[in-house]
A tleap script that builds the chain and sets N, CA, C and O, in Angstrom:
source leaprc.protein.ff14SB
mol = sequence {
  NMET GLY SER TRP LEU TRP LEU PRO LEU GLY
  LEU GLY VAL VAL VAL LEU VAL TRP ALA VAL
  PHE VAL VAL ILE LEU VAL LEU ALA GLY ARG
  ARG ASP GLU ALA ARG SER LEU ALA ARG PHE
  ILE PRO ASP CYS LEU VAL LEU PHE GLY ARG
  LEU ILE ALA ASP PRO ARG VAL PRO GLN ARG
  ARG LYS LEU LEU PHE LEU GLY LEU VAL GLY
  TYR LEU ALA MET PRO PHE ASP LEU VAL PRO
  ASP PHE ILE PRO ILE ALA GLY GLN LEU ASP
  ASP VAL ILE VAL VAL ALA ILE VAL LEU ARG
  SER PHE LEU ARG SER GLY GLY GLU PRO LEU
  VAL ARG GLU LEU TRP PRO GLY PRO ASP ASP
  SER LEU ARG LEU VAL LEU ARG ALA ALA GLY
  CARG
}
set mol.1.N position { 0.914 -1.235 -0.008 }
set mol.1.CA position { 0.047 -0.024 0.035 }
set mol.1.C position { 0.860 1.310 0.019 }
set mol.1.O position { 1.756 1.517 0.838 }
set mol.2.N position { 0.543 2.114 -0.852 }
set mol.2.CA position { 1.371 3.309 -0.877 }
set mol.2.C position { 1.217 4.204 0.368 }
set mol.2.O position { 0.227 4.315 1.090 }
set mol.3.N position { 2.419 4.822 0.463 }
set mol.3.CA position { 2.382 5.757 1.923 }
set mol.3.C position { 1.168 6.776 2.054 }
set mol.3.O position { 0.611 6.989 3.131 }
set mol.4.N position { 0.808 7.390 0.848 }
set mol.4.CA position { -0.272 8.381 0.960 }
set mol.4.C position { -1.628 7.618 0.985 }
set mol.4.O position { -2.620 8.348 0.973 }
set mol.5.N position { -1.827 6.378 1.014 }
set mol.5.CA position { -3.234 5.800 1.253 }
set mol.5.C position { -3.365 5.501 2.642 }
set mol.5.O position { -4.457 5.085 3.028 }
set mol.6.N position { -2.383 5.653 3.496 }
set mol.6.CA position { -2.420 5.431 4.909 }
set mol.6.C position { -3.255 6.691 5.559 }
set mol.6.O position { -3.975 6.537 6.546 }
set mol.7.N position { -3.096 7.837 4.958 }
set mol.7.CA position { -3.908 9.081 5.368 }
set mol.7.C position { -5.349 8.767 5.421 }
set mol.7.O position { -5.956 8.662 6.487 }
set mol.8.N position { -5.931 8.606 4.174 }
set mol.8.CA position { -7.354 8.475 4.299 }
set mol.8.C position { -7.730 7.245 5.014 }
set mol.8.O position { -8.857 7.244 5.508 }
set mol.9.N position { -6.971 6.158 5.167 }
set mol.9.CA position { -7.279 4.998 5.813 }
set mol.9.C position { -7.390 5.357 7.255 }
set mol.9.O position { -8.398 5.097 7.912 }
set mol.10.N position { -6.122 6.083 7.838 }
set mol.10.CA position { -6.189 6.451 9.232 }
set mol.10.C position { -7.367 7.423 9.606 }
set mol.10.O position { -8.008 7.278 10.647 }
set mol.11.N position { -7.597 8.352 8.762 }
set mol.11.CA position { -8.818 9.339 9.010 }
set mol.11.C position { -9.990 8.597 8.785 }
set mol.11.O position { -10.938 9.083 9.402 }
set mol.12.N position { -10.248 7.692 8.189 }
set mol.12.CA position { -11.583 6.889 8.020 }
set mol.12.C position { -11.595 6.033 9.356 }
set mol.12.O position { -12.675 5.793 9.897 }
set mol.13.N position { -10.458 5.594 9.866 }
set mol.13.CA position { -10.565 4.888 11.181 }
set mol.13.C position { -10.953 5.893 12.507 }
set mol.13.O position { -11.747 5.573 13.392 }
set mol.14.N position { -10.332 6.965 12.448 }
set mol.14.CA position { -10.688 7.999 13.309 }
set mol.14.C position { -12.228 8.383 13.381 }
set mol.14.O position { -12.900 8.385 14.413 }
set mol.15.N position { -12.646 8.690 12.168 }
set mol.15.CA position { -14.092 8.984 12.046 }
set mol.15.C position { -15.114 7.875 12.262 }
set mol.15.O position { -16.262 8.130 12.626 }
set mol.16.N position { -14.678 6.649 12.032 }
set mol.16.CA position { -15.568 5.531 12.466 }
set mol.16.C position { -15.516 5.249 13.933 }
set mol.16.O position { -16.564 5.018 14.535 }
set mol.17.N position { -14.287 5.254 14.584 }
set mol.17.CA position { -14.302 5.161 16.038 }
set mol.17.C position { -15.127 6.459 16.664 }
set mol.17.O position { -15.916 6.341 17.601 }
set mol.18.N position { -14.849 7.604 16.061 }
set mol.18.CA position { -15.613 8.730 16.774 }
set mol.18.C position { -17.211 8.656 16.624 }
set mol.18.O position { -18.009 9.039 17.479 }
set mol.19.N position { -17.512 8.127 15.455 }
set mol.19.CA position { -19.083 7.942 15.101 }
set mol.19.C position { -19.670 6.884 15.953 }
set mol.19.O position { -20.794 7.046 16.429 }
set mol.20.N position { -18.870 5.633 16.211 }
set mol.20.CA position { -19.457 4.779 17.061 }
set mol.20.C position { -19.631 5.182 18.466 }
set mol.20.O position { -20.621 4.854 19.120 }
set mol.21.N position { -18.651 5.904 18.933 }
set mol.21.CA position { -18.827 6.631 20.272 }
set mol.21.C position { -20.121 7.418 20.398 }
set mol.21.O position { -20.914 7.249 21.325 }
set mol.22.N position { -20.302 8.374 19.309 }
set mol.22.CA position { -21.480 9.154 19.297 }
set mol.22.C position { -22.623 8.255 19.229 }
set mol.22.O position { -23.568 8.466 19.990 }
set mol.23.N position { -22.652 7.384 18.502 }
set mol.23.CA position { -24.016 6.503 18.370 }
set mol.23.C position { -24.302 5.682 19.686 }
set mol.23.O position { -25.440 5.467 20.103 }
set mol.24.N position { -23.171 5.259 20.280 }
set mol.24.CA position { -23.441 4.533 21.511 }
set mol.24.C position { -24.109 5.593 22.653 }
set mol.24.O position { -25.065 5.295 23.369 }
set mol.25.N position { -23.490 6.733 22.668 }
set mol.25.CA position { -24.113 7.715 23.590 }
set mol.25.C position { -25.597 7.927 23.224 }
set mol.25.O position { -26.449 7.919 24.113 }
set mol.26.N position { -25.890 8.100 22.043 }
set mol.26.CA position { -27.240 8.387 21.676 }
set mol.26.C position { -28.287 7.242 22.056 }
set mol.26.O position { -29.384 7.419 22.585 }
set mol.27.N position { -27.717 6.040 21.676 }
set mol.27.CA position { -28.507 4.681 22.051 }
set mol.27.C position { -28.648 4.523 23.591 }
set mol.27.O position { -29.605 3.888 24.034 }
set mol.28.N position { -27.746 5.068 24.405 }
set mol.28.CA position { -27.772 5.158 25.989 }
set mol.28.C position { -28.520 6.227 26.434 }
set mol.28.O position { -28.615 6.374 27.653 }
set mol.29.N position { -29.178 7.158 25.550 }
set mol.29.CA position { -29.992 8.268 25.997 }
set mol.29.C position { -29.209 9.424 26.469 }
set mol.29.O position { -29.733 10.308 27.146 }
set mol.30.N position { -28.101 9.436 26.165 }
set mol.30.CA position { -27.115 10.749 26.638 }
set mol.30.C position { -26.963 11.473 25.322 }
set mol.30.O position { -25.918 11.376 24.678 }
set mol.31.N position { -28.008 12.214 24.903 }
set mol.31.CA position { -27.957 13.040 23.839 }
set mol.31.C position { -27.055 14.283 24.003 }
set mol.31.O position { -26.274 14.540 23.087 }
set mol.32.N position { -27.089 14.914 24.873 }
set mol.32.CA position { -26.231 16.092 25.171 }
set mol.32.C position { -24.628 15.658 25.123 }
set mol.32.O position { -23.815 16.341 24.502 }
set mol.33.N position { -24.313 14.634 25.735 }
set mol.33.CA position { -23.077 14.246 25.693 }
set mol.33.C position { -22.504 13.867 24.206 }
set mol.33.O position { -21.367 14.139 23.820 }
set mol.34.N position { -23.529 13.173 23.432 }
set mol.34.CA position { -23.420 12.807 22.145 }
set mol.34.C position { -23.191 13.881 21.223 }
set mol.34.O position { -22.354 13.816 20.323 }
set mol.35.N position { -24.048 15.027 21.477 }
set mol.35.CA position { -23.910 16.266 20.703 }
set mol.35.C position { -22.682 16.870 20.948 }
set mol.35.O position { -22.096 17.347 19.977 }
set mol.36.N position { -22.080 16.959 22.254 }
set mol.36.CA position { -20.848 17.591 22.598 }
set mol.36.C position { -19.631 16.720 21.740 }
set mol.36.O position { -18.808 17.311 21.041 }
set mol.37.N position { -19.646 15.350 21.889 }
set mol.37.CA position { -18.535 14.533 21.488 }
set mol.37.C position { -18.686 14.687 19.882 }
set mol.37.O position { -17.644 14.817 19.240 }
set mol.38.N position { -19.795 14.681 19.270 }
set mol.38.CA position { -19.751 14.993 17.893 }
set mol.38.C position { -19.307 16.197 17.252 }
set mol.38.O position { -18.950 16.272 16.076 }
set mol.39.N position { -19.351 17.277 18.208 }
set mol.39.CA position { -18.791 18.616 17.652 }
set mol.39.C position { -17.368 18.765 18.221 }
set mol.39.O position { -16.720 19.790 18.008 }
set mol.40.N position { -16.890 17.754 18.933 }
set mol.40.CA position { -15.454 18.022 19.698 }
set mol.40.C position { -14.459 18.264 18.612 }
set mol.40.O position { -13.869 19.343 18.548 }
set mol.41.N position { -14.234 17.234 17.694 }
set mol.41.CA position { -13.179 17.360 16.837 }
set mol.41.C position { -13.197 18.600 15.808 }
set mol.41.O position { -12.191 19.264 15.559 }
set mol.42.N position { -14.471 18.830 15.238 }
set mol.42.CA position { -14.636 20.103 14.456 }
set mol.42.C position { -14.433 21.210 15.390 }
set mol.42.O position { -13.842 22.133 14.830 }
set mol.43.N position { -14.708 21.444 16.597 }
set mol.43.CA position { -14.509 22.414 17.522 }
set mol.43.C position { -12.893 22.520 17.735 }
set mol.43.O position { -12.433 23.647 17.551 }
set mol.44.N position { -12.103 21.639 18.048 }
set mol.44.CA position { -10.789 21.660 18.002 }
set mol.44.C position { -10.056 22.089 16.720 }
set mol.44.O position { -8.987 22.699 16.712 }
set mol.45.N position { -10.638 21.766 15.813 }
set mol.45.CA position { -10.048 22.367 14.479 }
set mol.45.C position { -10.227 23.746 14.222 }
set mol.45.O position { -9.350 24.442 13.711 }
set mol.46.N position { -11.443 24.194 14.595 }
set mol.46.CA position { -11.791 25.611 14.572 }
set mol.46.C position { -10.836 26.427 15.570 }
set mol.46.O position { -10.359 27.527 15.292 }
set mol.47.N position { -10.654 25.833 16.603 }
set mol.47.CA position { -9.886 26.487 17.759 }
set mol.47.C position { -8.492 26.671 17.190 }
set mol.47.O position { -7.979 27.790 17.184 }
set mol.48.N position { -7.828 25.542 16.685 }
set mol.48.CA position { -6.512 25.720 16.114 }
set mol.48.C position { -6.512 26.716 14.769 }
set mol.48.O position { -5.496 27.355 14.493 }
set mol.49.N position { -7.454 26.785 14.135 }
set mol.49.CA position { -7.433 27.553 13.019 }
set mol.49.C position { -7.395 29.145 13.467 }
set mol.49.O position { -6.682 30.010 12.960 }
set mol.50.N position { -8.302 29.307 14.501 }
set mol.50.CA position { -8.350 30.634 15.051 }
set mol.50.C position { -7.101 31.054 15.763 }
set mol.50.O position { -6.713 32.222 15.743 }
set mol.51.N position { -6.505 30.139 16.359 }
set mol.51.CA position { -5.324 30.452 17.048 }
set mol.51.C position { -4.086 30.703 16.017 }
set mol.51.O position { -3.245 31.577 16.227 }
set mol.52.N position { -4.063 29.895 14.949 }
set mol.52.CA position { -3.027 30.231 13.919 }
set mol.52.C position { -3.307 31.698 13.189 }
set mol.52.O position { -2.391 32.371 12.716 }
set mol.53.N position { -4.636 32.077 13.167 }
set mol.53.CA position { -4.829 33.284 12.517 }
set mol.53.C position { -4.885 34.619 13.325 }
set mol.53.O position { -4.845 35.752 12.845 }
set mol.54.N position { -4.992 34.248 14.736 }
set mol.54.CA position { -4.865 35.280 15.656 }
set mol.54.C position { -3.603 36.068 15.810 }
set mol.54.O position { -2.553 35.497 16.105 }
set mol.55.N position { -3.679 37.547 15.594 }
set mol.55.CA position { -2.445 38.289 15.800 }
set mol.55.C position { -1.664 38.383 17.045 }
set mol.55.O position { -0.494 38.726 17.215 }
set mol.56.N position { -2.641 37.974 17.944 }
set mol.56.CA position { -2.033 37.939 19.534 }
set mol.56.C position { -1.251 36.838 19.850 }
set mol.56.O position { -0.606 36.814 20.898 }
set mol.57.N position { -1.238 35.759 18.909 }
set mol.57.CA position { -0.465 34.625 19.182 }
set mol.57.C position { 0.894 34.593 18.623 }
set mol.57.O position { 1.017 34.691 17.402 }
set mol.58.N position { 2.128 34.444 19.519 }
set mol.58.CA position { 3.412 34.759 19.059 }
set mol.58.C position { 3.618 33.757 17.746 }
set mol.58.O position { 2.950 32.745 17.536 }
set mol.59.N position { 4.589 34.217 16.992 }
set mol.59.CA position { 4.915 33.539 15.700 }
set mol.59.C position { 5.468 32.111 15.952 }
set mol.59.O position { 5.266 31.201 15.148 }
set mol.60.N position { 6.238 31.934 17.208 }
set mol.60.CA position { 6.792 30.643 17.524 }
set mol.60.C position { 5.546 29.711 17.790 }
set mol.60.O position { 5.386 28.612 17.257 }
set mol.61.N position { 4.781 30.239 18.590 }
set mol.61.CA position { 3.552 29.346 18.813 }
set mol.61.C position { 2.769 28.952 17.526 }
set mol.61.O position { 2.330 27.806 17.425 }
set mol.62.N position { 2.577 29.892 16.519 }
set mol.62.CA position { 1.812 29.481 15.318 }
set mol.62.C position { 2.713 28.515 14.515 }
set mol.62.O position { 2.228 27.671 13.761 }
set mol.63.N position { 4.044 28.668 14.702 }
set mol.63.CA position { 4.674 27.454 13.903 }
set mol.63.C position { 4.621 26.131 14.733 }
set mol.63.O position { 4.741 25.034 14.189 }
set mol.64.N position { 4.450 26.277 15.981 }
set mol.64.CA position { 4.201 24.985 16.739 }
set mol.64.C position { 3.070 24.393 16.356 }
set mol.64.O position { 3.061 23.181 16.136 }
set mol.65.N position { 1.867 25.221 16.212 }
set mol.65.CA position { 0.493 24.665 15.714 }
set mol.65.C position { 0.623 24.154 14.273 }
set mol.65.O position { 0.117 23.065 14.002 }
set mol.66.N position { 1.221 24.811 13.393 }
set mol.66.CA position { 1.496 24.266 12.006 }
set mol.66.C position { 2.070 23.008 11.958 }
set mol.66.O position { 1.661 22.118 11.213 }
set mol.67.N position { 3.272 22.867 12.946 }
set mol.67.CA position { 3.958 21.585 12.925 }
set mol.67.C position { 2.985 20.487 13.293 }
set mol.67.O position { 3.010 19.386 12.745 }
set mol.68.N position { 2.102 20.834 14.269 }
set mol.68.CA position { 1.262 19.768 14.926 }
set mol.68.C position { 0.221 19.326 13.682 }
set mol.68.O position { -0.047 18.140 13.485 }
set mol.69.N position { -0.314 20.374 12.897 }
set mol.69.CA position { -1.028 20.145 11.751 }
set mol.69.C position { -0.318 19.131 10.768 }
set mol.69.O position { -0.961 18.201 10.282 }
set mol.70.N position { 0.886 19.306 10.514 }
set mol.70.CA position { 1.822 18.641 9.563 }
set mol.70.C position { 1.939 17.287 10.157 }
set mol.70.O position { 1.792 16.322 9.408 }
set mol.71.N position { 2.215 17.080 11.566 }
set mol.71.CA position { 2.286 15.796 12.132 }
set mol.71.C position { 1.058 15.066 11.945 }
set mol.71.O position { 1.044 13.913 11.514 }
set mol.72.N position { -0.067 15.778 12.292 }
set mol.72.CA position { -1.287 14.953 12.263 }
set mol.72.C position { -1.687 14.558 10.690 }
set mol.72.O position { -2.491 13.638 10.536 }
set mol.73.N position { -1.162 15.208 9.570 }
set mol.73.CA position { -1.467 15.083 8.407 }
set mol.73.C position { -0.514 13.976 7.568 }
set mol.73.O position { -0.717 13.613 6.409 }
set mol.74.N position { 0.507 13.562 8.395 }
set mol.74.CA position { 1.605 12.730 7.837 }
set mol.74.C position { 0.934 11.404 7.829 }
set mol.74.O position { 0.161 11.039 8.715 }
set mol.75.N position { 1.295 10.630 6.686 }
set mol.75.CA position { 0.782 9.351 6.494 }
set mol.75.C position { 1.439 8.320 7.442 }
set mol.75.O position { 1.092 7.155 7.250 }
set mol.76.N position { 2.207 8.520 8.297 }
set mol.76.CA position { 2.753 7.700 9.230 }
set mol.76.C position { 2.997 8.481 10.559 }
set mol.76.O position { 3.331 9.664 10.623 }
set mol.77.N position { 2.776 7.623 11.631 }
set mol.77.CA position { 2.714 8.211 12.875 }
set mol.77.C position { 3.687 7.169 13.798 }
set mol.77.O position { 4.155 6.108 13.386 }
set mol.78.N position { 3.862 7.717 15.090 }
set mol.78.CA position { 4.550 6.789 15.888 }
set mol.78.C position { 3.822 5.557 16.094 }
set mol.78.O position { 4.516 4.546 16.199 }
set mol.79.N position { 2.521 5.428 16.178 }
set mol.79.CA position { 1.555 4.338 16.204 }
set mol.79.C position { 0.778 4.747 14.930 }
set mol.79.O position { 0.411 5.898 14.689 }
set mol.80.N position { 0.568 3.651 14.132 }
set mol.80.CA position { 0.002 3.965 12.805 }
set mol.80.C position { -1.772 3.975 13.082 }
set mol.80.O position { -2.380 3.142 13.755 }
set mol.81.N position { -2.360 5.144 12.367 }
set mol.81.CA position { -3.594 5.417 12.566 }
set mol.81.C position { -4.593 4.126 12.388 }
set mol.81.O position { -5.624 4.025 13.053 }
set mol.82.N position { -4.209 3.216 11.486 }
set mol.82.CA position { -5.208 2.070 11.261 }
set mol.82.C position { -5.230 1.209 12.508 }
set mol.82.O position { -6.124 0.367 12.590 }
set mol.83.N position { -4.380 1.320 13.452 }
set mol.83.CA position { -4.634 0.630 14.640 }
set mol.83.C position { -5.581 1.114 15.724 }
set mol.83.O position { -5.248 1.969 16.544 }
set mol.84.N position { -6.816 0.512 15.697 }
set mol.84.CA position { -7.809 1.242 16.538 }
set mol.84.C position { -7.486 1.664 17.929 }
set mol.84.O position { -6.859 0.922 18.686 }
set mol.85.N position { -7.887 2.797 18.261 }
set mol.85.CA position { -7.671 3.500 19.637 }
set mol.85.C position { -6.175 3.808 19.859 }
set mol.85.O position { -5.890 4.993 20.032 }
set mol.86.N position { -5.248 2.956 19.874 }
set mol.86.CA position { -3.946 3.227 19.964 }
set mol.86.C position { -3.369 4.122 19.000 }
set mol.86.O position { -2.591 5.021 19.319 }
set mol.87.N position { -3.760 3.876 17.765 }
set mol.87.CA position { -3.458 4.773 16.534 }
set mol.87.C position { -3.807 6.311 16.887 }
set mol.87.O position { -3.042 7.265 16.741 }
set mol.88.N position { -4.861 6.338 17.283 }
set mol.88.CA position { -5.332 7.684 17.550 }
set mol.88.C position { -4.831 8.292 18.886 }
set mol.88.O position { -4.718 9.510 19.020 }
set mol.89.N position { -4.547 7.442 19.832 }
set mol.89.CA position { -3.964 7.928 21.150 }
set mol.89.C position { -2.652 8.716 21.026 }
set mol.89.O position { -2.535 9.738 21.702 }
set mol.90.N position { -1.752 8.361 20.294 }
set mol.90.CA position { -0.490 9.188 20.116 }
set mol.90.C position { -0.767 10.499 19.467 }
set mol.90.O position { -0.064 11.474 19.736 }
set mol.91.N position { -1.803 10.574 18.589 }
set mol.91.CA position { -2.287 11.926 18.122 }
set mol.91.C position { -2.797 12.877 19.126 }
set mol.91.O position { -2.478 14.066 19.159 }
set mol.92.N position { -3.679 12.243 20.019 }
set mol.92.CA position { -4.122 13.053 20.932 }
set mol.92.C position { -3.216 13.428 22.005 }
set mol.92.O position { -3.426 14.429 22.690 }
set mol.93.N position { -2.135 12.602 22.190 }
set mol.93.CA position { -1.111 13.020 23.231 }
set mol.93.C position { -0.372 14.228 22.580 }
set mol.93.O position { -0.261 15.264 23.235 }
set mol.94.N position { 0.106 14.147 21.396 }
set mol.94.CA position { 0.782 15.218 20.757 }
set mol.94.C position { 0.025 16.467 20.863 }
set mol.94.O position { 0.522 17.521 21.260 }
set mol.95.N position { -1.377 16.295 20.441 }
set mol.95.CA position { -2.078 17.544 20.610 }
set mol.95.C position { -2.002 18.215 21.995 }
set mol.95.O position { -1.786 19.413 22.173 }
set mol.96.N position { -2.200 17.321 22.921 }
set mol.96.CA position { -2.291 17.757 24.242 }
set mol.96.C position { -0.978 18.498 24.749 }
set mol.96.O position { -0.923 19.506 25.453 }
set mol.97.N position { 0.005 17.792 24.248 }
set mol.97.CA position { 1.457 18.397 24.660 }
set mol.97.C position { 1.510 19.922 23.954 }
set mol.97.O position { 1.832 20.923 24.595 }
set mol.98.N position { 1.188 19.939 22.701 }
set mol.98.CA position { 1.221 21.190 21.997 }
set mol.98.C position { 0.307 22.133 22.730 }
set mol.98.O position { 0.780 23.251 22.938 }
set mol.99.N position { -0.936 21.891 23.168 }
set mol.99.CA position { -1.912 22.605 23.647 }
set mol.99.C position { -1.314 23.066 25.062 }
set mol.99.O position { -1.447 24.240 25.406 }
set mol.100.N position { -0.693 22.192 25.834 }
set mol.100.CA position { -0.186 22.386 27.092 }
set mol.100.C position { 0.849 23.407 27.132 }
set mol.100.O position { 0.949 24.247 28.026 }
set mol.101.N position { 1.674 23.290 26.042 }
set mol.101.CA position { 2.707 24.280 25.944 }
set mol.101.C position { 2.211 25.627 25.617 }
set mol.101.O position { 2.839 26.578 26.081 }
set mol.102.N position { 1.175 25.846 24.886 }
set mol.102.CA position { 0.530 27.117 24.695 }
set mol.102.C position { -0.048 27.700 25.984 }
set mol.102.O position { 0.124 28.852 26.380 }
set mol.103.N position { -0.720 26.790 26.549 }
set mol.103.CA position { -1.323 27.235 27.826 }
set mol.103.C position { -0.408 27.632 28.865 }
set mol.103.O position { -0.653 28.500 29.702 }
set mol.104.N position { 0.674 26.952 28.777 }
set mol.104.CA position { 1.694 27.430 30.058 }
set mol.104.C position { 2.336 28.658 29.667 }
set mol.104.O position { 2.949 29.336 30.491 }
set mol.105.N position { 2.230 28.977 28.472 }
set mol.105.CA position { 2.852 30.362 28.117 }
set mol.105.C position { 1.946 31.610 28.163 }
set mol.105.O position { 2.227 32.722 27.716 }
set mol.106.N position { 0.689 31.191 28.846 }
set mol.106.CA position { -0.083 32.267 29.151 }
set mol.106.C position { -1.323 32.382 28.209 }
set mol.106.O position { -2.076 33.354 28.272 }
set mol.107.N position { -1.500 31.379 27.357 }
set mol.107.CA position { -2.438 31.538 26.394 }
set mol.107.C position { -3.963 31.010 26.775 }
set mol.107.O position { -4.839 31.035 25.910 }
set mol.108.N position { -4.216 30.562 28.032 }
set mol.108.CA position { -5.545 29.949 28.499 }
set mol.108.C position { -6.622 30.934 28.180 }
set mol.108.O position { -7.599 30.551 27.537 }
set mol.109.N position { -6.508 32.332 28.630 }
set mol.109.CA position { -7.543 33.309 28.461 }
set mol.109.C position { -7.959 33.261 26.820 }
set mol.109.O position { -9.121 33.317 26.419 }
set mol.110.N position { -6.912 33.161 26.065 }
set mol.110.CA position { -7.049 33.259 24.588 }
set mol.110.C position { -7.828 32.034 24.100 }
set mol.110.O position { -8.738 32.145 23.278 }
set mol.111.N position { -7.466 30.919 24.601 }
set mol.111.CA position { -8.191 29.556 24.327 }
set mol.111.C position { -9.606 29.685 24.629 }
set mol.111.O position { -10.511 29.383 23.850 }
set mol.112.N position { -9.760 30.184 25.889 }
set mol.112.CA position { -11.286 30.389 26.413 }
set mol.112.C position { -12.028 31.208 25.461 }
set mol.112.O position { -13.110 30.850 24.997 }
set mol.113.N position { -11.386 32.426 25.137 }
set mol.113.CA position { -12.104 33.334 24.315 }
set mol.113.C position { -12.411 32.786 22.700 }
set mol.113.O position { -13.401 33.167 22.076 }
set mol.114.N position { -11.412 31.849 22.147 }
set mol.114.CA position { -11.646 31.361 20.826 }
set mol.114.C position { -12.245 30.078 20.704 }
set mol.114.O position { -12.445 29.579 19.597 }
set mol.115.N position { -12.561 29.479 21.831 }
set mol.115.CA position { -13.173 28.079 21.827 }
set mol.115.C position { -14.600 28.164 21.349 }
set mol.115.O position { -15.424 28.786 22.020 }
set mol.116.N position { -14.902 27.619 20.316 }
set mol.116.CA position { -16.423 27.564 19.671 }
set mol.116.C position { -17.344 26.748 20.342 }
set mol.116.O position { -18.542 26.917 20.115 }
set mol.117.N position { -16.928 25.789 21.227 }
set mol.117.CA position { -17.901 24.723 21.623 }
set mol.117.C position { -18.579 25.010 22.779 }
set mol.117.O position { -18.757 26.186 23.097 }
set mol.118.N position { -18.986 24.103 23.457 }
set mol.118.CA position { -19.679 23.985 24.651 }
set mol.118.C position { -18.573 24.202 25.771 }
set mol.118.O position { -17.404 23.943 25.481 }
set mol.119.N position { -18.884 24.651 26.996 }
set mol.119.CA position { -18.082 24.713 28.234 }
set mol.119.C position { -17.537 23.293 28.741 }
set mol.119.O position { -16.425 23.055 29.213 }
set mol.120.N position { -18.590 22.423 28.526 }
set mol.120.CA position { -17.999 20.978 28.972 }
set mol.120.C position { -16.809 20.593 28.097 }
set mol.120.O position { -15.796 20.097 28.589 }
set mol.121.N position { -16.951 20.834 26.775 }
set mol.121.CA position { -15.809 20.377 25.831 }
set mol.121.C position { -14.605 21.200 26.188 }
set mol.121.O position { -13.484 20.694 26.232 }
set mol.122.N position { -14.822 22.413 26.431 }
set mol.122.CA position { -13.560 23.397 26.825 }
set mol.122.C position { -12.987 22.707 28.040 }
set mol.122.O position { -11.802 22.411 27.891 }
set mol.123.N position { -13.502 22.378 29.178 }
set mol.123.CA position { -12.999 21.947 30.173 }
set mol.123.C position { -12.202 20.440 29.988 }
set mol.123.O position { -11.255 20.146 30.716 }
set mol.124.N position { -12.641 19.649 29.064 }
set mol.124.CA position { -12.092 18.323 28.661 }
set mol.124.C position { -10.833 18.781 27.956 }
set mol.124.O position { -9.795 18.154 28.168 }
set mol.125.N position { -10.832 19.865 27.100 }
set mol.125.CA position { -9.499 20.245 26.482 }
set mol.125.C position { -8.493 20.767 27.405 }
set mol.125.O position { -7.309 20.432 27.373 }
set mol.126.N position { -9.031 21.643 28.273 }
set mol.126.CA position { -8.126 22.172 29.363 }
set mol.126.C position { -7.659 21.104 30.315 }
set mol.126.O position { -6.507 21.219 30.733 }
set mol.127.N position { -8.339 20.143 30.697 }
set mol.127.CA position { -7.878 18.994 31.592 }
set mol.127.C position { -6.857 18.071 30.757 }
set mol.127.O position { -5.846 17.584 31.261 }
set mol.128.N position { -7.234 17.897 29.461 }
set mol.128.CA position { -6.305 17.048 28.667 }
set mol.128.C position { -5.032 17.764 28.483 }
set mol.128.O position { -4.046 17.104 28.152 }
set mol.129.N position { -4.931 19.068 28.662 }
set mol.129.CA position { -3.765 19.859 28.457 }
set mol.129.C position { -3.053 20.105 29.883 }
set mol.129.O position { -2.082 20.855 29.984 }
set mol.130.N position { -3.556 19.483 30.866 }
set mol.130.CA position { -2.910 19.622 32.108 }
set mol.130.C position { -3.360 20.970 32.772 }
set mol.130.O position { -2.513 21.547 33.453 }
set mol.131.N position { -4.648 21.554 32.643 }
set mol.131.CA position { -5.008 22.683 33.288 }
set mol.131.C position { -6.104 22.108 34.260 }
set mol.131.O position { -6.690 22.856 35.041 }
savepdb mol mol.pdb
quit
């Protein structure tokens, strides 16, 4: 399999696992949690896009975010994305490390300001980043 075919396969696995969790929450009658989870990944993408575009974010941090996007887009990872759960876990850890670095440099108020989703999801993001 060509190296560029791993990217869509990995993204497909991520979307499938994500969708399964959303469906499980809906079937369990936890519609609010399902809605928050369904919006979580798009909300994170919007947050990183806003942080990259915001003039208050130092250039070094923007380069760190762009490096993160590059890492996530690479067809190979520390743990390949086609391995369910473990393949996505390394991506989550890298995202948390980058976000933690940004928060430690005083960016928490900006993250709170630019977060597009519900407060529950923001608390999860902050907790994952060590806040």
